[in-house]
C-alpha positions in Angstrom: -14.3 -16.0 -36.2 -10.8 -16.8 -37.2 -8.5 -14.9 -39.0 -6.2 -15.6 -40.9 -2.0 -15.9 -39.1 -0.4 -12.7 -41.1 3.6 -13.3 -42.2 4.9 -9.6 -42.5 7.4 -9.7 -44.9 10.8 -8.3 -44.3 11.8 -6.2 -47.1 15.2 -6.9 -47.3 13.9 -10.3 -48.7 14.4 -9.4 -51.9 18.3 -8.9 -51.2 18.7 -12.0 -50.7 20.6 -14.4 -52.9 17.5 -16.6 -54.0 20.1 -19.7 -54.5 19.4 -23.3 -52.1 22.6 -25.1 -53.7 25.1 -24.5 -50.9 28.1 -25.7 -52.2 28.4 -23.3 -55.4 28.2 -20.6 -52.3 31.0 -22.7 -50.4 32.5 -22.6 -54.2 32.3 -18.6 -54.9 33.1 -18.1 -50.8 36.6 -19.8 -51.7 37.3 -18.9 -54.7 36.5 -15.3 -53.8 37.1 -14.3 -50.6 39.8 -17.8 -49.9 36.6 -18.7 -47.4 37.1 -22.0 -46.6 33.7 -23.1 -45.3 33.8 -27.3 -44.5 32.0 -29.6 -42.4 34.5 -32.2 -40.0 31.9 -34.7 -41.0 31.8 -34.2 -45.1 32.1 -37.8 -46.5 34.1 -36.4 -49.0 37.3 -36.2 -46.9 39.1 -39.2 -46.0 39.8 -39.5 -42.0 43.1 -37.3 -41.7 41.5 -34.4 -43.2 38.8 -34.9 -41.0 40.5 -34.8 -38.2 42.9 -31.8 -39.0 40.3 -29.6 -39.8 38.2 -30.7 -36.2 41.3 -29.6 -34.8 41.5 -26.9 -36.4 38.2 -25.9 -35.6 39.0 -26.5 -31.1 41.8 -24.2 -32.2 39.8 -21.0 -33.3 36.6 -21.3 -31.2 37.1 -23.9 -28.7 35.8 -27.9 -28.2 32.8 -28.5 -29.7 29.7 -28.2 -27.2 28.2 -32.2 -28.7 31.3 -34.6 -27.0 29.8 -34.4 -23.7 32.3 -32.1 -21.6 34.7 -34.1 -22.7 38.2 -31.6 -23.1 41.4 -33.4 -25.2 
């Protein structure tokens, strides 16, 4: 006898924003709260800006684990 898996639906799920446009969420965060979310690999940035973002991230949060143990 096969019983279908029941997926529990959290009652708080309806309170989460339904938008999937991440850039719109990031833009609103910047405009409303001055919070900037940017990836160091964002193609809209040039080399100098990507390095700047990378160094800020390393200074605030330490080296990323993707670097394979390399320390700058």
